[in-house]
C-alpha positions, 0 to 999 in steps of 0.5 A, a space after each residue: 493507488 491516486 496515479 490519476 490525482 497526482 497526475 493532475 496536482 503535479 500538473 496544475 501546481 508545477 505552474 506555480 512552484 517556480 514563481 516569485 510572486 503569487 497572485 490572487 488570479 493565479 492561486 484563483 484559476 490555480 485552485 479551479 484546476 485542483 478542485 476539477 482535479 479532486 472532483 474527478 477523482 470522486 472526492 465529496 463535493 462537501 470535503 473538496 469546498 472545504 479544503 479549498 476554501 481553507 488552502 485559498 485563505 492561507 494562501 491570499 493572506 501573509 504566509 505566502 505573501 511575504 516568502 522568499 519563495 511563494 511558489 513552494 509555501 502554496 506548495 506546502 500549504 497545500 499538502 498541509 491540507 490533504 495531511 488535515 482533511 485525511 486525519 493529520 496523524 495516523 491513528 493505531 489500535 487502541 488493544 490497552 484493555 483485559 486480554 483478550 482485546 476484541 476487534 469487531 470487524 463490520 463492511 458490506 458484503 464483496 468489501 474484503 472483509 474476510 481477508 482483511 481480518 487475516 491481514 490484521 492478524 497477521 499484521 498484529 503478531 508481526 508488529 505488536 508480537 501479540 497472539 491472535 485468535 480469529 473466528 467467523 460469525 458469517 453463516 450467511 455466505 458458506 464460503 466464509 468460514 471455510 476461507 478464515 479457516 485457511 487464512 488462519 493456517 497460512 497466517 499461523 494464527 488461532 483459529 476458533 471453529 464454527 459453523 453454519 448451524 449455530 446463531 452469531 452470538 452463540 458463536 461470538 461468546 464461545 469465541 470469547 470463552 476460547 479465546 480466554 483458556 488459550 490466552 490469546 491477547 486478541 480476538 478479531 471477529 469477521 461477522 457477515 456482509 450487511 446493509 445500513 438499511 437492512 434492519 434485522 442485520 444491524 441489529 444482530 451486529 448490535 447484538 455482537 457488539 453489546 455481548 463482546 464490547 469489542 476495543 476497535 469495532 473497525 469498518 471495511 470498505 472497498 477504497 474504489 466505489 469513491 465517495 460511496 465509500 464514505 457514505 455507507 460508512 456514515 450510516 454505519 457510523 450511525 447505528 454501530 460505534 466506530 472507531 477506524 476505518 480499513 480501506 481495502 482494493 487501494 491497488 485497483 483504486 487509480 483515484 484515492 477519493 474514498 481515502 480523500 472522503 472518509 476521514 472528514 464525512 465520518 469523523 473517524 480515522 482511517 487505520 490501515 489500508 490493503 491491496 490485492 489477497 497476499 496477507 503481508 498487503 496490508 499497512 498503517 495508514 499515514 495520512 502525511 506520507 499518502 499526502 506527499 505522495 499525491 504530490 509527487 514527492 515521495 513515500 521514502 519512510 514507507 519505503 525504508 520500512 519495507 525493506 527493513 521487513 521484507 530484504 533478505 538481511 542475511 543475502 544482503 550482507 552476504 553479497 556486501 561482502 562478495 562485492 567488497 572482496 571484488 568477485 563478481 555479480 553473476 546471474 545467482 546474485 541479480 536473481 536474488 536481486 529480483 525476488 527482493 524487489 519482488 517482495 517489494 511490490 515490483 518495481 512499479 510499487 517502489 518507484 509510487 514511493 520515489 520522490 519524483 517518480 511522479 514527473 516521469 514520463 508516462 512510456 517510462 512509467 509503463 515500460 517499468 509497469 511492465 517489467 515482468 519479475 516471473 518471466 525473469 526467473 523462469 530464464 535465470 532458472 533455465 540456465 545451467 548452474 555454470 552459466 549462472 556464474 558465468 553468463 559471458 559463456 552463453 552464447 547462440 545456442 545456449 540462448 535457444 536452448 533457454 528461450 526454449 526452456 522458459 518459453 520466451 524468446 531470444 530478445 528476453 534473454 538478451 534483454 536481460 543479459 542486458 539488464 544483468 551487465 547493467 547491475 553488474 557495473 554498478 555493483 562494481 562501482 558500490 565495492 569501489 571508494 565512494 561506491 554510493 556516491 557512483 551507484 547513486 549516479 548508475 541509479 539515475 542512468 537507469 531512469 534515462 531512455 539510454 537505461 534498460 528496457 525496464 
């Protein structure tokens, strides 16, 4: 998300950050470019106007004029105003009620409500250590109940069964009774997709809200619809007491208009962002971290949190001990590292969170995004145990066999072996005195034109 906006803003703001003096003229011309970038990102016009006015009033004032580095202060102001537009602080869940705390999910059809229901339940189970039950009141979409049942099984959640012959309110009442019986901490109710202009369907969800008295009523919205997402959320909030928003399909949205418009227009906080179908691709929405990523300053905190959750610590410790003892970093170790990076969204996903990645050349970013971890793992899996432990034995006929077995070309096998060699050198540096400094120098080398073709 935000690739297009980030690219435009970074290029525009870079022209100012090095200047010793800022005049009203160069601030005005820069803000004109910022305005165009925001409009192209499908940010609502009212949001753009307010944002530009706020930045301009601060930028032409004493705050910048008296600074030793006006350009840097201007960037800081833009960052702070972006955070303000998106809601200043991340908004947690208000579940301090008599269990089970009920969460009601609302939204249009096709925005990802059912998947978001399971993702939220899994997130509460993993991060808040809650026992969560899910139930579906969508009796209009034949596969909805079955879909939630399957997702609940995958995420190991409690599931209250229902069928299309029942009334939604009756399902909700039975689910609430079942959640109490099974001592669930949280009950999440998935509802049918509906338009805000559909009076009958809006009355139905109003009845569900009245029956359940939810602690949270979350509006699920497709980020790819841009500012329309914010307008739809506003229309719903006028008929239903929403407590927050979940933005879905953020991996398919390069513009970011929804994220920058929803909070301002609805006055409701964005609580979570979701991408893809994987149940773990669901995160708390942190406005400060998102603003930092938009401006190309990275999001190291999220990267650290993701590493904490997704890296296999036992394997990492085992590898560290192995390297310290001076043992070789073999292809089994390399495959483990590939898997760890894949778990964290691949090189491209990690790169988005690193400071300065926005300034990488497009060709370098394309190479990163094209890296096929599945192909690398297939090549290594086609090797014998001996070849994985002693890669130097892999020569002509062996390369042909490995390529044939993994459905790849000999060039792909050569590329993998080259990447492994370079990773092996980095690991050797890490094992020596001053290892971390050596490794950081090695990592910088990976980003240069002569580095591996990631």
